[in-house]
RODO-2510 file (C-alpha; in nm, 4 decimals, decimal comma):
residues 352
     n   res          X          Y          Z
     1     x   -11,5106     2,6990    -5,9580
     2     x   -11,8448     2,7872    -6,0792
     3     x   -12,1193     2,8911    -5,8957
     4     x   -12,4100     2,6563    -5,8659
     5     x   -12,7869     2,7500    -5,8858
     6     x   -13,0922     2,6046    -5,6652
     7     x   -13,2013     2,4102    -5,9691
     8     x   -12,8975     2,2440    -6,0446
     9     x   -12,8842     2,1300    -5,6655
    10     x   -13,2694     2,0013    -5,6903
    11     x   -13,1538     1,7878    -6,0029
    12     x   -12,8884     1,6339    -5,8861
    13     x   -13,0624     1,5549    -5,5596
    14     x   -13,3886     1,4106    -5,7786
    15     x   -13,6142     1,6247    -5,5976
    16     x   -13,8018     1,9615    -5,6775
    17     x   -13,5887     2,3053    -5,6194
    18     x   -13,8822     2,4300    -5,3797
    19     x   -13,7995     2,0836    -5,1690
    20     x   -13,4295     2,2040    -5,1942
    21     x   -13,5391     2,5502    -5,0845
    22     x   -13,7191     2,4268    -4,7819
    23     x   -13,4708     2,2024    -4,6633
    24     x   -13,2081     2,4615    -4,6167
    25     x   -13,4367     2,6823    -4,4471
    26     x   -13,4319     2,6688    -4,0719
    27     x   -13,8287     2,7570    -4,0489
    28     x   -13,9418     2,5175    -4,3300
    29     x   -13,6551     2,2074    -4,2209
    30     x   -13,8832     2,0462    -4,0148
    31     x   -14,0911     1,9831    -4,3325
    32     x   -13,8530     1,7728    -4,4665
    33     x   -13,7545     1,4040    -4,3890
    34     x   -13,4406     1,4186    -4,1819
    35     x   -13,2695     1,1848    -4,4494
    36     x   -13,3822     1,3617    -4,7443
    37     x   -13,2450     1,6765    -4,5913
    38     x   -12,8968     1,5378    -4,4670
    39     x   -12,8797     1,4444    -4,8393
    40     x   -12,9212     1,7899    -5,0146
    41     x   -12,6849     1,9837    -4,7836
    42     x   -12,4129     1,7002    -4,8137
    43     x   -12,4633     1,7533    -5,1705
    44     x   -12,4704     2,1273    -5,1105
    45     x   -12,1373     2,0738    -4,8919
    46     x   -11,9732     1,8853    -5,1882
    47     x   -12,0589     2,1332    -5,4505
    48     x   -12,0024     2,4663    -5,2717
    49     x   -12,3414     2,5816    -5,2913
    50     x   -12,5097     2,8238    -5,0771
    51     x   -12,8047     3,0021    -5,0907
    52     x   -12,8148     3,3930    -5,1909
    53     x   -12,9661     3,5681    -4,8946
    54     x   -13,0110     3,8734    -5,1019
    55     x   -13,1943     3,6584    -5,3790
    56     x   -13,4281     3,5175    -5,0884
    57     x   -13,5375     3,8520    -4,9422
    58     x   -13,5912     4,0097    -5,2830
    59     x   -13,8279     3,6942    -5,3625
    60     x   -14,0141     3,7072    -5,0453
    61     x   -14,0069     4,1264    -4,9936
    62     x   -13,8458     4,0621    -4,6188
    63     x   -13,4855     4,1211    -4,4926
    64     x   -13,4912     3,8034    -4,3073
    65     x   -13,3610     4,0500    -4,0338
    66     x   -13,4815     4,1647    -3,6731
    67     x   -13,2864     4,4794    -3,5296
    68     x   -13,2034     4,5588    -3,2076
    69     x   -13,2201     4,9365    -3,1488
    70     x   -13,0042     5,0795    -2,8807
    71     x   -12,9109     5,4012    -2,7441
    72     x   -12,6055     5,2418    -2,5449
    73     x   -12,4682     4,9424    -2,7302
    74     x   -12,1193     4,9638    -2,5661
    75     x   -12,2989     4,9580    -2,2319
    76     x   -12,5655     4,6665    -2,3129
    77     x   -12,2357     4,4238    -2,4794
    78     x   -12,0197     4,5356    -2,1849
    79     x   -12,3115     4,3498    -1,9639
    80     x   -12,2561     3,9205    -1,9146
    81     x   -12,6346     3,9386    -1,8585
    82     x   -12,7412     4,1200    -2,1636
    83     x   -12,4823     3,9424    -2,3333
    84     x   -12,6746     3,5987    -2,2362
    85     x   -13,0100     3,7433    -2,3331
    86     x   -12,8748     3,8639    -2,6943
    87     x   -12,7055     3,5093    -2,7383
    88     x   -13,0295     3,3432    -2,6861
    89     x   -13,2257     3,6166    -2,8603
    90     x   -12,9951     3,5372    -3,1626
    91     x   -12,9932     3,1514    -3,1531
    92     x   -13,3733     3,1517    -3,1805
    93     x   -13,3950     3,3773    -3,4406
    94     x   -13,1552     3,1389    -3,6097
    95     x   -13,3942     2,8775    -3,5614
    96     x   -13,6397     3,0235    -3,7977
    97     x   -13,4145     3,1934    -4,0392
    98     x   -13,4118     3,5106    -3,9207
    99     x   -13,0778     3,7405    -3,8058
   100     x   -13,0329     3,9328    -3,5403
   101     x   -12,8613     4,3087    -3,6159
   102     x   -12,7330     4,5404    -3,3820
   103     x   -12,8572     4,9516    -3,4438
   104     x   -12,6658     5,1502    -3,2570
   105     x   -12,7907     5,5232    -3,2686
   106     x   -12,6307     5,8177    -3,0751
   107     x   -12,7879     5,9170    -2,7443
   108     x   -12,6939     6,2648    -2,7370
   109     x   -12,9298     6,5146    -2,6849
   110     x   -12,9104     6,6546    -3,0406
   111     x   -12,7990     6,3800    -3,2063
   112     x   -13,0250     6,1150    -3,0858
   113     x   -13,3764     6,1678    -3,2934
   114     x   -13,1736     6,1973    -3,5822
   115     x   -12,9790     5,8645    -3,5090
   116     x   -13,3343     5,7051    -3,4351
   117     x   -13,4567     5,8436    -3,7599
   118     x   -13,1596     5,7336    -3,9819
   119     x   -13,1957     5,4003    -3,8374
   120     x   -13,5319     5,3318    -3,9101
   121     x   -13,5250     5,5126    -4,2529
   122     x   -13,2740     5,2474    -4,3754
   123     x   -13,5639     4,9608    -4,3336
   124     x   -13,2858     4,7114    -4,2966
   125     x   -13,4998     4,4993    -4,0531
   126     x   -13,8653     4,3345    -4,0441
   127     x   -13,8986     4,3893    -3,7054
   128     x   -13,7408     4,5996    -3,4190
   129     x   -13,6732     4,5196    -3,0729
   130     x   -13,6099     4,8019    -2,8565
   131     x   -13,4423     4,8693    -2,5275
   132     x   -13,6704     5,0731    -2,2631
   133     x   -13,4149     5,3497    -2,2433
   134     x   -13,5393     5,4307    -2,6234
   135     x   -13,9216     5,4562    -2,5032
   136     x   -13,8930     5,8674    -2,5043
   137     x   -14,2218     6,0221    -2,6113
   138     x   -14,0241     6,2015    -2,8753
   139     x   -13,9328     5,8497    -3,0753
   140     x   -14,2358     5,6014    -3,0174
   141     x   -14,4332     5,7998    -3,2954
   142     x   -14,1214     5,6989    -3,5324
   143     x   -14,1340     5,3546    -3,4492
   144     x   -14,5001     5,3427    -3,4994
   145     x   -14,4794     5,5049    -3,8509
   146     x   -14,2199     5,2185    -3,9768
   147     x   -14,5376     5,0116    -4,0285
   148     x   -14,2686     4,7196    -3,8732
   149     x   -14,3639     4,5098    -3,5778
   150     x   -14,2188     4,6424    -3,2730
   151     x   -14,1722     4,4819    -2,9376
   152     x   -13,9894     4,6520    -2,6232
   153     x   -13,8276     4,4823    -2,3459
   154     x   -13,9443     4,6301    -2,0124
   155     x   -13,8392     4,5280    -1,6821
   156     x   -13,8847     4,6550    -1,3151
   157     x   -13,7162     4,9735    -1,3053
   158     x   -13,8524     5,0351    -1,6952
   159     x   -14,2136     4,9341    -1,6658
   160     x   -14,3382     5,2363    -1,9418
   161     x   -14,3425     5,0310    -2,2821
   162     x   -14,4415     5,3258    -2,4957
   163     x   -14,7880     5,1506    -2,6181
   164     x   -14,5910     4,8379    -2,7906
   165     x   -14,6022     4,5303    -2,6934
   166     x   -14,3124     4,4105    -2,4267
   167     x   -14,1526     4,1176    -2,2809
   168     x   -14,1477     4,2043    -1,8851
   169     x   -13,9135     4,1078    -1,6345
   170     x   -14,1254     4,0809    -1,3279
   171     x   -13,9550     4,0665    -0,9621
   172     x   -14,2425     4,0486    -0,7190
   173     x   -14,2858     3,7242    -0,6814
   174     x   -13,9364     3,6412    -0,6106
   175     x   -13,9605     3,9194    -0,3308
   176     x   -14,2862     3,8145    -0,1818
   177     x   -14,1107     3,4290    -0,2004
   178     x   -13,8071     3,5700     0,0489
   179     x   -14,0408     3,7814     0,2471
   180     x   -14,2639     3,5054     0,3555
   181     x   -13,9552     3,2422     0,4113
   182     x   -13,8463     3,4872     0,7077
   183     x   -13,9183     3,3881     1,0389
   184     x   -14,1049     3,5983     1,2325
   185     x   -13,7980     3,6129     1,4939
   186     x   -13,5896     3,7816     1,1955
   187     x   -13,8775     4,0150     1,0575
   188     x   -13,8071     4,2029     1,4405
   189     x   -13,4743     4,2918     1,2884
   190     x   -13,3139     4,5841     1,0927
   191     x   -13,3273     4,5435     0,6989
   192     x   -13,1190     4,7903     0,4364
   193     x   -13,0820     4,8494     0,0439
   194     x   -12,7490     4,8509    -0,0602
   195     x   -12,6318     4,9613    -0,4083
   196     x   -12,5524     5,2681    -0,6206
   197     x   -12,8191     5,5392    -0,6375
   198     x   -12,9669     5,4712    -1,0194
   199     x   -13,2637     5,4406    -1,1391
   200     x   -13,2851     5,0240    -1,1187
   201     x   -13,1686     5,0569    -0,7302
   202     x   -13,4408     5,2676    -0,6609
   203     x   -13,7347     5,0534    -0,8216
   204     x   -13,5669     4,7471    -0,6677
   205     x   -13,5974     4,9045    -0,3260
   206     x   -13,9653     5,0612    -0,4384
   207     x   -14,0703     4,7101    -0,4944
   208     x   -13,8918     4,5481    -0,1754
   209     x   -14,0991     4,7716     0,0545
   210     x   -14,3809     4,7736    -0,1429
   211     x   -14,4105     4,3629    -0,0423
   212     x   -14,2892     4,4188     0,2996
   213     x   -14,4479     4,2976     0,5753
   214     x   -14,6615     4,5494     0,7803
   215     x   -14,4495     4,7596     1,0170
   216     x   -14,1324     4,6312     0,8373
   217     x   -13,8640     4,9452     0,7723
   218     x   -13,6057     4,8893     0,4686
   219     x   -13,3231     5,1746     0,5201
   220     x   -13,1301     5,2793     0,2316
   221     x   -12,7894     5,2725     0,2104
   222     x   -12,7081     5,4349    -0,1687
   223     x   -12,3379     5,5139    -0,2878
   224     x   -12,2346     5,7087    -0,6357
   225     x   -12,2662     5,5555    -0,9676
   226     x   -11,9347     5,5914    -1,0565
   227     x   -11,9493     5,4338    -1,4053
   228     x   -12,1690     5,2744    -1,6498
   229     x   -12,0368     4,9181    -1,6481
   230     x   -12,1644     4,6624    -1,4809
   231     x   -11,8204     4,4694    -1,3714
   232     x   -11,7077     4,8042    -1,1936
   233     x   -11,9817     4,7102    -0,9712
   234     x   -11,7775     4,5065    -0,6711
   235     x   -11,5259     4,7993    -0,6656
   236     x   -11,7544     5,0676    -0,6183
   237     x   -11,9410     4,8443    -0,3464
   238     x   -11,6189     4,7536    -0,1632
   239     x   -11,5363     5,1343    -0,1070
   240     x   -11,8826     5,2065     0,0098
   241     x   -11,8583     4,9050     0,2478
   242     x   -11,5803     5,0375     0,3871
   243     x   -11,6896     5,3963     0,4260
   244     x   -12,0211     5,2931     0,5925
   245     x   -11,9530     4,9740     0,7661
   246     x   -12,0656     5,0661     1,1112
   247     x   -12,4338     5,1452     0,9647
   248     x   -12,3851     4,8209     0,7251
   249     x   -12,2892     4,6247     1,0496
   250     x   -12,6237     4,7194     1,2383
   251     x   -12,8155     4,5366     0,9850
   252     x   -12,9736     4,1710     0,9993
   253     x   -13,0596     4,1697     0,6135
   254     x   -12,9244     4,3353     0,3407
   255     x   -13,1042     4,3449    -0,0255
   256     x   -12,7883     4,4392    -0,2948
   257     x   -12,8478     4,5799    -0,6272
   258     x   -12,6277     4,3558    -0,7874
   259     x   -12,4744     4,0177    -0,7560
   260     x   -12,1337     4,2264    -0,7324
   261     x   -12,2402     4,4261    -0,5131
   262     x   -12,3451     4,1275    -0,2914
   263     x   -12,0091     3,9696    -0,3453
   264     x   -11,8429     4,2792    -0,2380
   265     x   -12,0590     4,3236     0,0629
   266     x   -11,9805     3,9384     0,1833
   267     x   -11,6250     4,0351     0,1609
   268     x   -11,6582     4,3202     0,3503
   269     x   -11,8510     4,0953     0,5972
   270     x   -11,5905     3,8757     0,6326
   271     x   -11,3020     4,0949     0,6955
   272     x   -11,4614     4,1956     1,0045
   273     x   -11,4956     3,8685     1,1415
   274     x   -11,8702     3,7743     1,0372
   275     x   -12,0037     3,5584     0,8451
   276     x   -12,2700     3,6207     0,5601
   277     x   -12,5541     3,4262     0,6064
   278     x   -12,5274     3,3629     0,9929
   279     x   -12,4843     3,7088     1,1148
   280     x   -12,6130     3,9076     0,7980
   281     x   -12,8239     3,7808     0,5401
   282     x   -12,7262     3,9302     0,1887
   283     x   -12,9647     3,9302    -0,1023
   284     x   -12,8049     3,9617    -0,4491
   285     x   -12,9670     4,0053    -0,7675
   286     x   -12,8655     3,9091    -1,1362
   287     x   -12,7292     3,5717    -1,0951
   288     x   -12,4014     3,5789    -1,1919
   289     x   -12,3173     3,2514    -1,1357
   290     x   -12,5498     3,1630    -1,4747
   291     x   -12,3947     3,3538    -1,7372
   292     x   -12,0226     3,3842    -1,5705
   293     x   -11,8748     3,0168    -1,5536
   294     x   -11,6348     2,9719    -1,2469
   295     x   -11,8015     3,2627    -1,0446
   296     x   -11,9088     3,1588    -0,6990
   297     x   -12,2367     3,0160    -0,6383
   298     x   -12,2473     3,0366    -0,2617
   299     x   -12,5272     3,3650    -0,2828
   300     x   -12,8516     3,4070    -0,2590
   301     x   -12,9863     3,5947    -0,5710
   302     x   -13,2611     3,6885    -0,8044
   303     x   -13,2464     3,5482    -1,1373
   304     x   -13,4155     3,7588    -1,4122
   305     x   -13,3727     3,4915    -1,6350
   306     x   -13,1840     3,6437    -1,9202
   307     x   -13,1520     3,3856    -2,1295
   308     x   -13,5472     3,2983    -2,0966
   309     x   -13,5950     3,6691    -2,2087
   310     x   -13,3849     3,6660    -2,5216
   311     x   -13,6164     3,3551    -2,6464
   312     x   -13,9103     3,5212    -2,5499
   313     x   -13,8412     3,8577    -2,7307
   314     x   -13,7497     3,6342    -3,0734
   315     x   -14,0773     3,4493    -3,0307
   316     x   -14,2407     3,7217    -2,9497
   317     x   -14,1493     3,9433    -3,2803
   318     x   -14,1470     3,6612    -3,5038
   319     x   -14,5381     3,5666    -3,3976
   320     x   -14,5988     3,9199    -3,5105
   321     x   -14,4319     3,9358    -3,8556
   322     x   -14,5836     3,5380    -3,9359
   323     x   -14,9353     3,6614    -3,8123
   324     x   -14,9742     4,0468    -3,8328
   325     x   -15,3158     4,0323    -3,7524
   326     x   -15,2018     3,8832    -3,3988
   327     x   -15,3462     4,0769    -3,1031
   328     x   -15,0087     4,2638    -2,9732
   329     x   -15,0081     4,1159    -2,6111
   330     x   -14,7219     4,1744    -2,4061
   331     x   -14,5759     3,8675    -2,2441
   332     x   -14,4618     3,8411    -1,8245
   333     x   -14,1363     3,6839    -1,7322
   334     x   -14,1248     3,5936    -1,3466
   335     x   -13,7485     3,6395    -1,1938
   336     x   -13,7082     3,3553    -0,9867
   337     x   -13,5455     3,3440    -0,6077
   338     x   -13,2013     3,1191    -0,6200
   339     x   -13,1323     2,9707    -0,2884
   340     x   -12,7781     3,0146    -0,1462
   341     x   -12,5945     3,0095     0,1990
   342     x   -12,6736     3,3777     0,2512
   343     x   -13,0029     3,3432     0,3180
   344     x   -13,0215     2,9696     0,4585
   345     x   -13,4444     2,9524     0,4843
   346     x   -13,6508     2,7313     0,2900
   347     x   -13,8546     2,9094     0,0165
   348     x   -14,1956     2,8357    -0,1039
   349     x   -14,2339     2,7150    -0,4385
   350     x   -14,5023     2,8945    -0,5726
   351     x   -14,6825     3,2139    -0,5125
   352     x   -15,0055     3,3379    -0,6516
***
């Protein structure tokens, strides 16, 4: 079957070629009536016509791609939370006629700068989204020199954005809500933070202590980070809980660095004949049940909102591409507290 042209599709549909182009472009499809667009799509399906991305890119002087640049892509893709973010990011970009491409760069000391430079010289994207791990002084100038819009993903443990506009996840409001919900009698009990010793845990603990009521101390029960993969948090936490159970047993409220860590702690509590939420309060982080179907949902946890983050990243980078003169402001997304049986107290809806 010979390849049909856009002009032929337009002639057979009885419309202008520009109408066919708008109907097949997700970014402009809303400009065409639903009936006419369906007629054009049906005709394209019947004749096997598909618009040529290369021709569209050449005509517009754009790649119609957004690059996510990562120095640890295997780790990012292994995480159900980042996967939810990427799925929402890709879906929102597709709605506007753009594709998401993953650009891995080697993060070894010698190869890292060269990997970033090679990725940028390829000029394969109209804009770039950077994970916070790429915001190093040596690489920031490279990204600035591309002339392309840059948006970084920032969150509580990586607040620096290198001067680029960011979509930042803030956990402050959720932590304040939790502290305010605690009865006065509970505030006189013992508190601890349980998790692996890494930058994320240290930052979460810092926020918890920052917003704690006057006179409340939060002990740290850190264990070594044995793996880069989130799915192994449970195994590491289970082992740590067995080793330091006498210390854990003295606590009344335990904040955990992740939901998987919290699940391991809850299982340890039950093995000792106690009940999470009654004998020891447990708080998670991540809201695993939102991104992993079938996951238990009894846990009280902080939900960073990874899907909202992905959508916000797409909208932010596209806004800068469509309106180059737009003021490059960052956006803040506030994590929310998700009630659960492990913290059975009512929560205020709003925190100023």
